[in-house]
DONU-657597 format. One line per 10 residues: their letters; for each residue x, z negated, y negated of N, C-alpha, C, O, CB. Coordinates in Angstrom, 1 decimal. Glycine has a CB too. Layout:
N
A> X/Z/Y/X/Z/Y/X/Z/Y/X/Z/Y/X/Z/Y ~ ...
END
This chain:
134
MSVASAPPEP> -168.6/85.6/-60.1/-169.8/86.1/-60.7/-169.4/87.2/-61.8/-169.9/87.1/-62.9/-170.7/85.1/-61.3 ~ -168.6/88.0/-61.5/-168.0/89.0/-62.5/-168.4/90.4/-62.1/-168.6/90.7/-60.9/-166.5/88.9/-62.5 ~ -168.7/91.2/-63.1/-169.0/92.6/-62.9/-167.7/93.4/-62.8/-167.7/94.6/-62.5/-169.9/93.1/-64.0 ~ -166.6/92.8/-63.1/-165.3/93.5/-63.1/-164.4/92.8/-62.0/-164.6/91.6/-61.8/-164.6/93.5/-64.5 ~ -163.4/93.5/-61.5/-162.6/92.9/-60.5/-161.6/91.9/-61.1/-161.2/91.0/-60.4/-161.9/94.0/-59.7 ~ -161.2/92.2/-62.3/-160.3/91.3/-63.0/-160.7/91.2/-64.4/-161.3/92.1/-65.0/-158.8/91.8/-62.9 ~ -160.5/90.1/-65.1/-161.0/89.9/-66.5/-160.2/90.8/-67.4/-159.0/91.2/-67.1/-160.9/88.5/-66.9 ~ -160.8/91.3/-68.5/-160.1/92.1/-69.5/-158.9/91.3/-70.0/-159.0/90.0/-70.0/-161.0/92.5/-70.6 ~ -157.9/91.9/-70.5/-156.7/91.2/-70.9/-156.9/90.1/-71.9/-156.3/89.1/-71.8/-155.7/92.2/-71.5 ~ -157.7/90.3/-72.9/-157.9/89.2/-73.9/-158.5/87.9/-73.2/-158.1/86.8/-73.6/-158.9/89.6/-75.0
IARWYRAVEA> -159.3/88.1/-72.2/-159.9/87.0/-71.4/-158.8/86.4/-70.5/-158.7/85.2/-70.3/-161.1/87.3/-70.7 ~ -158.1/87.3/-69.8/-157.0/86.8/-68.9/-156.0/86.0/-69.7/-155.5/85.0/-69.3/-156.3/88.0/-68.3 ~ -155.7/86.4/-70.9/-154.7/85.7/-71.8/-155.3/84.3/-72.2/-154.6/83.3/-72.2/-154.4/86.5/-73.1 ~ -156.6/84.3/-72.5/-157.3/83.0/-72.9/-157.2/82.1/-71.7/-156.9/80.9/-71.8/-158.8/83.3/-73.3 ~ -157.6/82.6/-70.5/-157.5/81.8/-69.3/-156.1/81.2/-69.0/-156.0/80.0/-68.7/-157.9/82.6/-68.0 ~ -155.1/82.0/-69.2/-153.7/81.5/-69.0/-153.4/80.4/-70.0/-152.8/79.4/-69.6/-152.7/82.6/-69.2 ~ -153.8/80.5/-71.3/-153.6/79.5/-72.3/-154.3/78.2/-71.9/-153.8/77.1/-72.0/-154.0/80.0/-73.7 ~ -155.6/78.3/-71.5/-156.4/77.1/-71.2/-155.8/76.5/-69.9/-155.6/75.3/-69.9/-157.9/77.5/-70.9 ~ -155.5/77.3/-68.9/-154.9/76.7/-67.7/-153.6/75.9/-67.9/-153.4/74.9/-67.4/-154.7/77.8/-66.7 ~ -152.8/76.5/-68.8/-151.5/75.9/-69.1/-151.6/74.8/-70.2/-150.7/74.1/-70.5/-150.5/77.0/-69.6
NDMSDLEDML> -152.8/74.7/-70.8/-153.1/73.8/-71.9/-152.0/74.0/-73.0/-151.5/73.1/-73.6/-153.0/72.3/-71.4 ~ -151.8/75.3/-73.3/-150.8/75.7/-74.2/-151.4/76.7/-75.2/-151.7/77.9/-74.9/-149.6/76.4/-73.5 ~ -151.6/76.2/-76.4/-152.2/77.1/-77.5/-151.2/77.6/-78.5/-151.5/77.9/-79.6/-153.3/76.3/-78.2 ~ -149.9/77.6/-78.1/-148.8/78.0/-79.0/-149.0/79.5/-79.4/-148.5/79.8/-80.5/-147.5/77.8/-78.3 ~ -149.6/80.3/-78.6/-149.8/81.8/-79.0/-151.2/82.0/-79.6/-151.6/83.2/-79.7/-149.6/82.7/-77.8 ~ -151.9/81.0/-79.9/-153.3/81.2/-80.3/-153.5/82.1/-81.5/-154.3/83.0/-81.5/-153.9/79.8/-80.6 ~ -152.7/81.9/-82.5/-152.8/82.8/-83.7/-152.6/84.2/-83.4/-153.2/85.1/-84.0/-151.7/82.3/-84.8 ~ -151.7/84.5/-82.4/-151.5/85.9/-82.0/-152.7/86.5/-81.3/-152.9/87.7/-81.2/-150.3/86.0/-81.1 ~ -153.6/85.6/-80.8/-154.8/86.0/-80.0/-155.9/86.4/-81.0/-156.9/86.9/-80.5/-155.2/85.0/-79.0 ~ -155.8/86.0/-82.2/-157.0/86.0/-83.2/-156.7/87.1/-84.3/-155.6/87.3/-84.7/-157.2/84.7/-83.9
TDDATFSSPA> -157.8/87.7/-84.7/-157.7/88.6/-85.9/-157.7/87.7/-87.1/-158.1/86.5/-87.1/-159.0/89.6/-85.9 ~ -157.3/88.3/-88.2/-157.2/87.5/-89.5/-158.5/87.0/-89.9/-158.6/85.9/-90.5/-156.5/88.4/-90.6 ~ -159.6/87.8/-89.6/-160.9/87.4/-90.1/-161.8/86.9/-88.9/-163.0/87.0/-89.0/-161.6/88.6/-90.8 ~ -161.2/86.3/-87.9/-161.9/85.8/-86.7/-162.9/84.8/-87.2/-162.8/84.1/-88.2/-160.9/85.1/-85.7 ~ -164.0/84.7/-86.4/-165.1/83.7/-86.7/-165.3/82.8/-85.5/-165.4/83.2/-84.4/-166.4/84.5/-87.1 ~ -165.5/81.5/-85.8/-165.8/80.5/-84.8/-167.2/79.9/-85.2/-167.4/79.5/-86.3/-164.7/79.4/-84.8 ~ -168.0/79.8/-84.2/-169.4/79.1/-84.3/-169.6/78.2/-83.1/-169.2/78.5/-82.0/-170.5/80.2/-84.4 ~ -170.2/77.1/-83.4/-170.5/76.1/-82.4/-171.6/75.2/-82.9/-171.9/75.1/-84.1/-169.3/75.4/-81.9 ~ -172.2/74.4/-82.0/-173.1/73.4/-82.4/-172.5/72.2/-83.2/-173.1/71.4/-83.9/-173.9/72.8/-81.2 ~ -171.1/72.2/-83.2/-170.4/71.1/-83.9/-170.3/71.4/-85.4/-169.9/70.6/-86.2/-169.0/70.9/-83.3
VHTPQIGKPI> -170.5/72.7/-85.8/-170.4/73.1/-87.2/-171.7/73.8/-87.6/-172.4/74.5/-86.9/-169.2/74.0/-87.4 ~ -172.1/73.6/-88.9/-173.3/74.1/-89.4/-173.3/75.6/-89.8/-174.3/76.3/-89.8/-173.8/73.3/-90.6 ~ -172.1/76.0/-90.2/-171.9/77.4/-90.6/-170.7/78.0/-89.8/-169.8/77.3/-89.4/-171.7/77.5/-92.1 ~ -170.7/79.3/-89.7/-169.5/79.9/-89.0/-168.3/79.6/-89.8/-168.3/79.6/-91.0/-169.7/81.4/-88.8 ~ -167.2/79.4/-89.1/-165.9/79.1/-89.6/-165.1/80.5/-89.6/-165.0/81.1/-88.5/-165.1/78.0/-88.9 ~ -164.6/80.9/-90.7/-164.1/82.3/-90.8/-162.6/82.2/-91.2/-162.3/81.5/-92.2/-164.9/83.1/-91.8 ~ -161.8/83.0/-90.5/-160.4/83.1/-90.8/-159.5/82.5/-89.7/-159.9/81.4/-89.2/-160.1/82.4/-92.2 ~ -158.4/83.1/-89.5/-157.5/82.7/-88.4/-157.1/81.2/-88.4/-157.2/80.6/-87.4/-156.3/83.6/-88.4 ~ -156.7/80.7/-89.6/-156.3/79.3/-89.6/-157.3/78.3/-89.2/-157.1/77.4/-88.4/-155.7/78.9/-91.0 ~ -158.6/78.5/-89.7/-159.6/77.5/-89.4/-160.1/77.7/-88.0/-160.5/76.8/-87.3/-160.8/77.7/-90.4
VAKYLRAAIV> -160.2/79.0/-87.5/-160.6/79.2/-86.1/-159.6/78.6/-85.1/-160.0/78.0/-84.2/-160.8/80.8/-85.9 ~ -158.3/78.8/-85.4/-157.3/78.2/-84.6/-157.4/76.7/-84.5/-157.3/76.1/-83.5/-155.9/78.7/-85.0 ~ -157.7/76.1/-85.7/-157.8/74.7/-85.7/-159.0/74.2/-84.9/-158.9/73.2/-84.1/-158.1/74.2/-87.2 ~ -160.2/74.9/-84.9/-161.3/74.5/-84.1/-161.1/74.7/-82.6/-161.4/73.9/-81.8/-162.5/75.2/-84.6 ~ -160.4/75.8/-82.3/-160.2/76.1/-80.9/-159.1/75.1/-80.3/-159.3/74.6/-79.2/-159.7/77.5/-80.7 ~ -158.1/74.7/-81.1/-157.2/73.7/-80.6/-157.9/72.3/-80.4/-157.6/71.7/-79.4/-156.0/73.5/-81.7 ~ -158.8/72.0/-81.3/-159.5/70.7/-81.2/-160.4/70.8/-79.9/-160.5/69.8/-79.2/-160.4/70.5/-82.5 ~ -161.0/71.9/-79.7/-161.9/72.1/-78.6/-161.1/71.9/-77.3/-161.6/71.3/-76.3/-162.6/73.4/-78.6 ~ -159.9/72.5/-77.2/-159.1/72.3/-76.0/-158.7/70.9/-75.8/-158.7/70.4/-74.7/-157.8/73.2/-76.2 ~ -158.4/70.1/-76.9/-158.1/68.7/-76.7/-159.3/68.0/-76.2/-159.1/67.1/-75.3/-157.6/68.1/-78.1
VLNNPTFRYT> -160.5/68.3/-76.7/-161.7/67.5/-76.3/-162.2/67.9/-75.0/-162.6/67.1/-74.2/-162.8/67.8/-77.4 ~ -162.2/69.2/-74.7/-162.8/69.7/-73.4/-161.9/69.9/-72.2/-162.4/69.8/-71.1/-163.5/71.0/-73.7 ~ -160.7/70.2/-72.5/-159.8/70.6/-71.4/-159.2/69.4/-70.6/-158.0/69.1/-70.7/-158.7/71.5/-71.9 ~ -160.1/68.7/-70.0/-159.7/67.5/-69.2/-159.6/68.0/-67.7/-160.0/69.1/-67.4/-160.7/66.3/-69.4 ~ -159.2/67.1/-66.8/-159.1/67.5/-65.4/-160.4/68.0/-64.7/-160.3/68.7/-63.7/-158.6/66.4/-64.6 ~ -161.5/67.7/-65.3/-162.8/68.2/-64.7/-163.2/69.5/-65.2/-164.2/70.1/-64.7/-163.9/67.2/-64.9 ~ -162.6/70.0/-66.3/-163.0/71.3/-66.9/-162.7/72.5/-66.0/-161.7/72.6/-65.3/-162.2/71.5/-68.2 ~ -163.7/73.4/-65.9/-163.5/74.6/-65.1/-164.5/75.7/-65.6/-165.6/75.4/-65.9/-163.6/74.4/-63.6 ~ -164.0/76.9/-65.6/-164.9/78.0/-65.8/-165.6/78.3/-64.5/-165.0/78.4/-63.4/-164.2/79.3/-66.3 ~ -167.0/78.5/-64.6/-167.8/78.7/-63.4/-168.4/80.1/-63.3/-168.9/80.4/-62.2/-168.8/77.7/-63.3
GEWFAGNSAV> -168.4/80.8/-64.3/-169.0/82.2/-64.3/-168.4/83.0/-65.4/-167.9/82.5/-66.4/-170.5/82.1/-64.4 ~ -168.5/84.3/-65.3/-168.0/85.2/-66.3/-168.7/86.5/-66.2/-169.0/87.0/-65.1/-166.4/85.5/-66.1 ~ -169.0/87.1/-67.4/-169.7/88.3/-67.5/-169.1/89.1/-68.6/-168.8/88.6/-69.7/-171.3/88.1/-67.8 ~ -168.8/90.4/-68.4/-168.1/91.3/-69.3/-168.9/92.5/-69.6/-169.6/93.0/-68.8/-166.7/91.7/-68.8 ~ -168.8/92.9/-70.9/-169.5/94.2/-71.3/-168.7/94.7/-72.6/-168.7/94.0/-73.6/-171.0/94.0/-71.7 ~ -168.1/95.9/-72.4/-167.4/96.4/-73.6/-166.3/95.5/-74.0/-165.5/95.0/-73.2/-168.3/96.7/-74.8 ~ -166.2/95.1/-75.3/-165.2/94.2/-75.8/-165.8/92.8/-76.0/-165.6/92.2/-77.0/-164.7/94.7/-77.2 ~ -166.5/92.3/-75.0/-167.1/91.0/-75.1/-167.2/90.4/-73.7/-167.2/91.0/-72.7/-168.5/91.1/-75.8 ~ -167.3/89.0/-73.8/-167.4/88.3/-72.5/-168.3/87.0/-72.7/-168.3/86.5/-73.9/-166.0/87.9/-71.9 ~ -168.9/86.6/-71.7/-169.6/85.3/-71.7/-168.9/84.5/-70.5/-168.9/85.0/-69.4/-171.1/85.4/-71.4
LEFELTIDGI> -168.3/83.4/-70.9/-167.6/82.5/-69.9/-168.4/81.2/-69.8/-168.5/80.4/-70.8/-166.1/82.3/-70.3 ~ -169.0/80.9/-68.6/-169.7/79.6/-68.4/-168.7/78.6/-68.0/-167.8/78.9/-67.2/-170.8/79.8/-67.4 ~ -168.8/77.4/-68.5/-167.9/76.3/-68.1/-168.7/75.0/-67.9/-169.8/74.9/-68.2/-166.9/76.0/-69.2 ~ -168.0/74.1/-67.2/-168.6/72.7/-67.0/-167.4/71.7/-67.0/-166.3/72.0/-66.6/-169.4/72.7/-65.7 ~ -167.8/70.5/-67.3/-166.8/69.4/-67.3/-167.6/68.1/-67.4/-168.8/68.1/-67.5/-165.8/69.5/-68.5 ~ -166.9/67.0/-67.2/-167.5/65.7/-67.4/-166.7/64.9/-68.4/-165.5/64.9/-68.4/-167.5/64.9/-66.0 ~ -167.4/64.3/-69.4/-166.8/63.5/-70.4/-167.6/62.2/-70.4/-168.8/62.1/-70.5/-166.9/64.2/-71.9 ~ -166.9/61.1/-70.3/-167.5/59.7/-70.2/-168.6/59.7/-69.3/-169.7/59.0/-69.6/-167.9/59.4/-71.7 ~ -168.5/60.3/-68.1/-169.5/60.2/-67.1/-170.7/61.2/-67.4/-171.7/61.2/-66.6/-170.0/58.9/-66.9 ~ -170.6/62.0/-68.4/-171.7/62.9/-68.8/-171.3/64.3/-68.4/-170.3/64.8/-68.8/-172.0/62.8/-70.3
HVNGVDLIAW> -172.2/64.9/-67.6/-172.0/66.3/-67.2/-172.3/67.2/-68.4/-173.4/67.1/-69.0/-172.8/66.7/-66.0 ~ -171.3/68.1/-68.7/-171.5/69.0/-69.8/-171.4/70.4/-69.3/-170.5/70.7/-68.5/-170.4/68.8/-71.0 ~ -172.3/71.3/-69.7/-172.3/72.7/-69.3/-172.4/73.5/-70.6/-173.1/73.1/-71.5/-173.6/73.0/-68.4 ~ -171.7/74.6/-70.6/-171.7/75.4/-71.8/-171.2/76.8/-71.5/-170.8/77.2/-70.4/-170.8/74.8/-72.9 ~ -171.2/77.6/-72.6/-170.7/79.0/-72.5/-169.9/79.3/-73.8/-170.1/78.8/-74.9/-171.9/80.0/-72.4 ~ -168.8/80.1/-73.5/-168.0/80.7/-74.6/-168.5/82.1/-74.7/-168.4/82.8/-73.7/-166.5/80.5/-74.3 ~ -168.9/82.6/-75.8/-169.2/84.0/-76.1/-168.0/84.5/-76.9/-167.8/84.1/-78.1/-170.6/84.2/-76.8 ~ -167.3/85.4/-76.4/-166.0/85.9/-77.0/-166.1/87.4/-77.2/-166.5/88.2/-76.2/-164.8/85.5/-76.2 ~ -165.7/87.9/-78.4/-165.6/89.3/-78.6/-164.2/89.6/-79.2/-163.6/88.7/-79.8/-166.7/89.8/-79.6 ~ -163.7/90.8/-78.9/-162.4/91.2/-79.4/-162.4/92.6/-79.9/-163.2/93.4/-79.5/-161.3/91.0/-78.2
DDGGRITTFK> -161.3/92.9/-80.6/-161.2/94.3/-81.2/-160.5/95.2/-80.2/-160.1/94.7/-79.1/-160.4/94.2/-82.5 ~ -160.3/96.4/-80.6/-159.6/97.4/-79.7/-158.2/97.0/-79.4/-157.6/97.5/-78.4/-159.8/98.8/-80.2 ~ -157.6/96.2/-80.2/-156.2/95.8/-80.0/-156.1/94.5/-79.1/-155.0/94.1/-78.8/-155.6/95.5/-81.3 ~ -157.3/94.0/-78.7/-157.3/92.9/-77.7/-157.3/91.5/-78.4/-157.0/90.5/-77.8/-156.1/93.0/-76.8 ~ -157.5/91.5/-79.8/-157.4/90.2/-80.5/-158.9/89.7/-80.7/-159.8/90.5/-81.0/-156.7/90.4/-81.8 ~ -159.1/88.4/-80.5/-160.4/87.8/-80.6/-160.9/87.9/-82.0/-160.3/87.6/-83.0/-160.4/86.4/-80.1 ~ -162.2/88.4/-82.1/-162.8/88.5/-83.4/-163.9/87.5/-83.6/-164.1/87.0/-84.7/-163.5/89.9/-83.6 ~ -164.6/87.1/-82.5/-165.6/86.0/-82.6/-165.5/85.1/-81.4/-165.2/85.6/-80.3/-167.0/86.6/-82.7 ~ -165.7/83.9/-81.6/-165.7/82.9/-80.5/-166.8/81.9/-80.8/-166.8/81.2/-81.8/-164.3/82.1/-80.4 ~ -167.8/82.0/-80.0/-169.0/81.1/-80.2/-169.2/80.2/-79.0/-169.1/80.7/-77.8/-170.3/82.0/-80.4
VMVRPLKGLT> -169.4/79.0/-79.2/-169.5/78.0/-78.1/-170.9/77.4/-78.2/-171.5/77.1/-79.2/-168.5/76.9/-78.2 ~ -171.6/77.3/-77.0/-172.9/76.7/-76.9/-172.7/75.6/-75.8/-172.1/75.9/-74.7/-174.0/77.7/-76.5 ~ -173.3/74.4/-76.0/-173.2/73.3/-75.1/-174.5/72.6/-74.8/-175.4/72.6/-75.7/-172.2/72.2/-75.6 ~ -174.7/72.2/-73.6/-175.9/71.4/-73.2/-175.5/70.4/-72.2/-174.3/70.5/-71.7/-177.0/72.4/-72.6 ~ -176.2/69.4/-71.9/-177.5/68.9/-72.5/-177.2/68.2/-73.8/-176.1/68.1/-74.3/-178.2/68.0/-71.5 ~ -178.3/67.7/-74.4/-178.2/67.1/-75.7/-177.2/65.9/-75.7/-176.4/65.8/-76.7/-179.5/66.6/-76.2 ~ -177.2/65.1/-74.7/-176.3/64.0/-74.6/-174.8/64.5/-74.6/-174.0/63.9/-75.2/-176.6/63.1/-73.4 ~ -174.6/65.5/-73.8/-173.3/66.1/-73.7/-172.9/66.7/-75.1/-171.7/66.6/-75.5/-173.2/67.2/-72.6 ~ -173.8/67.4/-75.7/-173.5/68.0/-77.0/-173.2/66.9/-78.0/-172.2/67.1/-78.8/-174.7/68.8/-77.5 ~ -173.9/65.8/-78.1/-173.6/64.7/-79.0/-172.2/64.2/-78.7/-171.5/63.9/-79.7/-174.7/63.6/-78.8
TVVERMGREL> -171.9/64.0/-77.5/-170.5/63.5/-77.2/-169.5/64.5/-77.6/-168.5/64.0/-78.2/-170.4/63.2/-75.6 ~ -169.6/65.7/-77.4/-168.7/66.7/-77.8/-168.5/66.8/-79.3/-167.4/66.8/-79.8/-169.1/68.1/-77.2 ~ -169.7/66.8/-80.0/-169.6/66.8/-81.5/-168.9/65.6/-82.0/-168.0/65.8/-82.9/-171.1/66.9/-82.0 ~ -169.1/64.4/-81.5/-168.4/63.2/-82.0/-166.9/63.4/-81.8/-166.1/63.1/-82.6/-169.0/62.0/-81.3 ~ -166.6/63.8/-80.6/-165.1/63.9/-80.2/-164.5/65.0/-81.0/-163.3/64.9/-81.4/-164.9/64.1/-78.7 ~ -165.2/66.1/-81.2/-164.6/67.2/-82.1/-164.4/66.7/-83.5/-163.3/67.0/-84.1/-165.6/68.4/-82.1 ~ -165.3/66.0/-84.0/-165.1/65.4/-85.4/-163.9/64.5/-85.5/-163.1/64.7/-86.4/-166.4/64.6/-85.8 ~ -163.7/63.7/-84.5/-162.5/62.8/-84.5/-161.2/63.6/-84.4/-160.2/63.3/-85.0/-162.6/61.8/-83.4 ~ -161.2/64.6/-83.5/-160.0/65.4/-83.3/-159.7/66.3/-84.5/-158.5/66.4/-84.8/-160.2/66.3/-82.0 ~ -160.7/66.8/-85.1/-160.5/67.6/-86.3/-159.9/66.7/-87.4/-159.0/67.1/-88.2/-161.8/68.3/-86.8
QRQT> -160.4/65.5/-87.6/-159.9/64.6/-88.6/-158.5/64.2/-88.2/-157.6/64.1/-89.1/-160.8/63.3/-88.6 ~ -158.2/64.0/-87.0/-156.8/63.7/-86.5/-155.8/64.8/-86.9/-154.7/64.5/-87.3/-156.8/63.4/-85.0 ~ -156.3/66.0/-86.8/-155.4/67.2/-87.0/-155.1/67.4/-88.5/-154.2/68.0/-88.9/-156.1/68.4/-86.5 ~ -156.0/66.8/-89.4/-155.8/67.0/-90.8/-154.7/66.2/-91.4/-154.5/66.2/-92.6/-157.1/66.6/-91.5
END
């Protein structure tokens, strides 16, 4: 479901990291003032270190064997990536809204998740994972 034949390089790089479950280059993918937003946090998280922390936690929580991207849409320096997975028998559906600068580094990463039961499960697990990382 793509308007492009191949994803833009920032998204291709993100896909490779997720597929390999390897976030070792995450900081190189982010601008210094990157912003992360999700239903798990009440305010946007700003700055490379905190954005990297949230994205690493999200990979731990979401990137299980059932996780897969199911759709992608690109426009300019932005993308919408739809995903789905199952956690504790609960089907979770969501989107990653990602924007990047002209150098190909991510400036904003926003996650939206549904349904409510799936969101509650993700928020609880994200909280535990963020605490574990501290």
